[in-house]
Phi, psi and omega in degrees: 000134180284149182305321182297318180293318180298316180295317178299316179296316179298316179296321178296318180295319178296317179299315180293323183286338180265356179266127179294145180287118183258353185270067183225147174252149173275130187221141177201163177278141180225173175052062179058040177065020181274337185222147173255125178249129178240135182228133174199196174245156182295322180252113176229141004297153185276130178238146175286161176061024178232129179300133183218185180202154176297144170236097183247126181229133177238125179233147170296148180308129176074007182247144182277334187272132178289163182264115177279164173081019182265356188303330180282343184254357182245148176229153178210147173223146177259142185238127182295160181304331179285348178081350184266328183262129182228151176214119175279134181233142181290135179272141175221160176294146173284132181300128177077006181227079181305134179088003175245141187233156184209168161213157180274143178206148173231106182282134185254346181233143175291159177135188182257116179266159175235156176232125174263129178236132178213161179151210185224136176234116179046046176085357179253126180272152174207161178207107187228151176251131181240143180256130178272164172296159182295133174277127179256154178295139177301330180299340179298335182241000180292142176207140353281000000 
C-alpha cells in the first residue's frame, strides 16, 4: 500500500468513527409486549427541505417478518422540535414492502422531531411517542 493511500484510509476511518451514527430507528415493545414497533424516516441522516417519509414497521414479538394490512388501524402524527406544532398524516403501505407503512413529509426546521403512533394491532391498543434522529439543515451539505 502506498503511503498516500494509507493516510487517506486512516483519515476516512477516523472521520467515520467520530461521526455519531444517525441511521437509527426508535423501537420498542407495545401492546403488553406482544409487538415491536420501529419508527424512523426513509432517508437518514435526516435533512430539512428534502422530501422524506415515515418508516413504520410492526412485527410480532420475536418474529422477523412485519405485519401487513394495519394501515386502517394505525394513526400517526409528526411533532415539531418545539413540541407545540403537530400534524396528523394518513398512513399508507410502503410500495413493494408488505408490513411497512409511510406518510410523506418535508421537514422545514432543524432539530429533533417526534412521531406519535397509536391504534390497534390484533385487538390490542397502544399509544406511543418515538424520537427521530436530529434533522440537520440541508445547507450543511450543499455545494457550491
